[in-house]
C-alpha positions in Angstrom: 407.2 142.2 158.0 409.4 140.4 155.5 408.6 137.1 153.9 409.9 134.1 155.9 410.0 130.3 155.9 408.8 128.0 158.6 411.5 125.4 158.8 410.4 121.7 158.9 413.1 119.4 160.3 413.8 116.1 158.6 411.7 113.3 159.7 408.6 113.0 157.4 407.2 109.7 156.3 408.3 110.1 152.6 410.1 107.1 151.2 411.6 106.9 147.7 410.6 110.5 147.0 413.3 113.1 146.2 413.3 116.9 146.2 411.9 118.0 142.9 409.7 114.9 142.7 406.0 115.7 142.8 404.5 112.2 143.2 403.7 112.7 146.9 401.5 115.7 146.5 397.8 116.4 147.0 395.8 119.0 145.2 393.9 121.3 147.6 391.4 124.2 146.9 393.3 127.4 147.3 391.7 129.5 150.1 389.7 132.6 149.2 392.0 134.9 151.1 394.8 134.0 148.8 392.7 134.0 145.6 391.7 137.6 146.4 395.4 138.6 146.3 395.7 137.3 142.7 399.5 137.3 142.6 402.7 138.2 144.5 405.3 139.1 141.9 405.5 136.1 139.5 403.6 133.8 141.9 400.0 133.6 140.7 397.4 131.9 142.9 395.2 129.5 141.1 392.0 127.7 142.0 394.0 124.7 143.4 397.4 124.4 145.1 399.5 121.3 145.2 401.3 120.5 148.5 403.3 117.5 149.8 400.9 115.1 151.4 402.8 114.8 154.7 402.6 118.6 155.4 399.1 119.2 153.9 397.5 119.4 157.4 400.1 122.0 158.5 399.5 124.1 155.4 395.7 123.9 155.8 396.0 124.9 159.5 397.9 128.1 158.4 395.3 128.8 155.7 392.6 128.5 158.4 394.3 131.3 160.2 394.3 133.2 156.9 398.1 133.0 156.6 399.3 133.4 153.0 401.7 130.7 151.9 404.0 131.1 148.9 405.3 127.5 148.5 406.3 124.5 150.5 408.3 121.3 150.5 408.5 118.6 153.2 412.1 117.9 152.3 411.2 114.3 151.5 413.2 113.1 154.6 416.4 114.2 152.9 416.7 117.9 153.6 414.9 120.3 155.9 411.6 121.3 154.5 409.8 124.6 154.6 406.5 126.5 154.3 407.0 129.9 152.8 404.9 132.6 154.4 404.1 136.1 153.1 402.6 139.1 154.9 401.2 142.0 152.9 403.1 145.3 153.2 
């Protein structure tokens, strides 16, 4: 299965935060199932992963299902956001 993005429609609670701005992030422990992979191309999994605060619960729910995420952005209520998902070949 190819990589894909889960689209997040505009409508988060971000205010005064713009795409590329990292002030609304939380640092979470990267789950073991992703740490075991090590890296996907140039993406290297580290001990912690920063995600936008308003989608942290959604990302953690995917992690609980052992889904591998490759990046995310809530869109800061200006553009559609996404959660990147990867499935091993």
